[in-house]
N, C-alpha and C positions, 0 to 999 in steps of 0.2 A: 257409405264409404267402403271401398274394397280393402281387404286385408292382403298385403303383399308379402309373399313368402320368398325368401332368397336363400339358396343353399351355398354355403362357403365350404370349400374343400382345402383351403390353405389359410394363410394369415388374413384376417378380416381387417379392412382398412377403415379408419375413422379419422376425419380431419387431416387427411393426407399423411397419416402416420400408421405404420403397420403395428398391429397388436400381436401378442404372442399367439402362436399356432395352437389351437385347441383340438384339432382334428375336425372331421366333417360336422357341420352344424347347420341348422335351419333357423333363420331369424324371421320374426314377424314384425310388420310395420306398425301394428297396433294390437292391443290385447282384446279386441272384440271377440265375443263368444267365449271368454275365459282363456284365450290363448296367452301363453307366457311371452317373454321377450325372445326366447330362443329355446331350442331343444338340441340335444347332441346325439349324433348318429354313429352306429358302428355295425359291422357285419355280425350276424348271428351265426357263428361258424358251426358246421356239423362235425360229427366224429370224423377225424381225418384232417381237421384244421383247414388252413388256407388252401392247400393243394386240392382237397376235396371240394371246397367251395368253388374254386375257379373252374374245376372240371364240370360241376353241375350248372354253373351259370351259362355255359355254352349253349344249353338247350333253352335258356330263358329263365331258369330258376333264380330266385333272389331270396335273401332272408336278412332282415335288419332289426335292430333294436333302437328305439328312440328313448333317450334319457332326459330327465328334467334338469340334471346338473352335470357339469363336466367331470365330476368324480364318479359318475355311473352308480349312484346310490339309489335313485328312484326311477323305476321304469315307467315310462309314459305309454308306450304302445309297442307292439311287435308286428312286423310284416313277415308273413310266411307264404310259401308257395303251395297252392292246392294242387296244381298240375301244370306241366310245361311240356308240350309235345306238338309237333306239326306246326310250329310257328305261333301257337296260341298259348299264352301263359296266364294263369288265373291266380290271384293273390287274395289273401284275406288280411285285414287289419284288425288286431285284437287290442283291447284295453289292458290296463295294468292287472285287472282281475280276470282276464281271459274272456271278457265280454266282446261280442262282435260289434265293431265300429262300422265296418263296411267291406266291400269287395272291389277289387280293381282287376280289369281284364285287358290284356294287350294282345291284339291280333296283328301280327306282322303283315306288312304289305304283300299282296299277292298270295298270302298263305291263309288269310282269314276270309273276310267278306267284302274285300274291295281292293282297289289299286293303291290305297294309302293305308298306313298303319292306323289302326283304330283302337282308341282307348275308351273303355266303359267304366264309369264310376257309379257304384250303387251304395246307397246308405239306407238302412232299414226304415221302412215306412215312407220312403220318398221315391219319386220316379227316377229311372236310370238317366244318367247324363252321358251323352256320347260325343266324342270328339275325334277328329281326323287330323293326322299330322300334315301340316302345310296346306295352304289354299290351293285348290286345283289349278287355278290360273298360273300360279307360280311354278307348279310342277310341269305344266305344259311348256313353260319358258325355260325351265332348268334342264330337262332331258336333252333337248337339241344341243345344249352347251356343254354336255358331259365331257366330250373329248378335251375341251378347253379347261374344264375343271381339273382333269387328271394332270394336265401340265402345271396348273397352279399348285396342286398338291406336291408334285415332284420338285417344283421350284422351292416350295416352303421347306421341304426336307433338306435339300442341299444348301439352303440359305440359313439353316439352323433355326427356323421359325416353327414352333409347335403347330401341328396340323389343325388342332382345334381352335387356334387363333386365326386361321385363314378364313375369315368370315365369308369371303367371296366364293370359296369352294364348298361351303356348306349347302346341303340340301335344305329345302324349306322345312321349318320346324315348328312354326306357330300352331298352337292347338286351341280351338274354342269349343268348349263343351256346350251342348244344347239339351234342354229338358223342358218339354211342353212349351216351346216358344221362348224360353228364357236362356240366358247365358250365365250359369252359376260359377263357372270356372274358365280361366283363360291362361295359357302358358305363352309368354312372349319371349321369343328368342333373343331379343335385345335385352341384355341384362340377365337372361335366363331366370325370369321370375314367374311365379305362379300367382295370379290375381284371383282371389276368392271374392266374387261379387255378391254371393248369396249368404246372408248371415246364418242360415240354417245348416250350412255345410260344417261338419265337425272339424275343428282345426287340426285334430290329430290325423284325420283322413287326408287333409290337405298336405300336412307335413310328410305323410307316407307317400303321397302321390309325387311330390317333387323329388323325393329321394329315388323313387323308381324311375322317373323320367330322366334324371341325371345319370342313372346307372346304365341307361341304354344309349347315351350320347357318346360321341368321340371323347376319349380320355376319361372313361367312366371311373368314378371315384372308388368303386368297390372292386375294381379289377387288379388292385395293387398286389404285389407278390409278398408284401410284408404286412 
């Protein structure tokens, strides 16, 4: 059974009722592999605060802290940037004691090694898992329709509809990671959920991955000015 990770950046809804806003959080569908019910996420701000963070993220840099509780008392993991240049960003995920959990590499489309954005997930002692953003067939269908997509975005702006809700205008975003013929991870754009199919994938690495994925999407949660 897959563990499904969902990142909430606003009020989490349950039984059609809005709960209190707790800030960005990642919930887990089940506790397999020792995963909790949820972890709480915040930006790990550098010297210079939010303005410095926002300036650095333009190159692809990101830094987050994952907490075990909403009071930010117990650190679960830290996501730090190793390098971010030329469209290629490398991140490391560290545990509460500073131990290496894994590394994540994002290679931007046309700037890395292909026409699609490439994500590589590495966990010590296990083979690399490589995934590409969007199925190639959908990209071939999407690019000819780009002029129409621009009109859809303009319409959504003037109609006061947030662009990130205009699903028709979105580029293909599904990612399936492969490692030695297996599919250990899968990000589905519908619901924006990360499915962890392989039990050996560290849940902290999965949580770090979905926070990074959502930080590179439209309406990125970590781009806020406050």
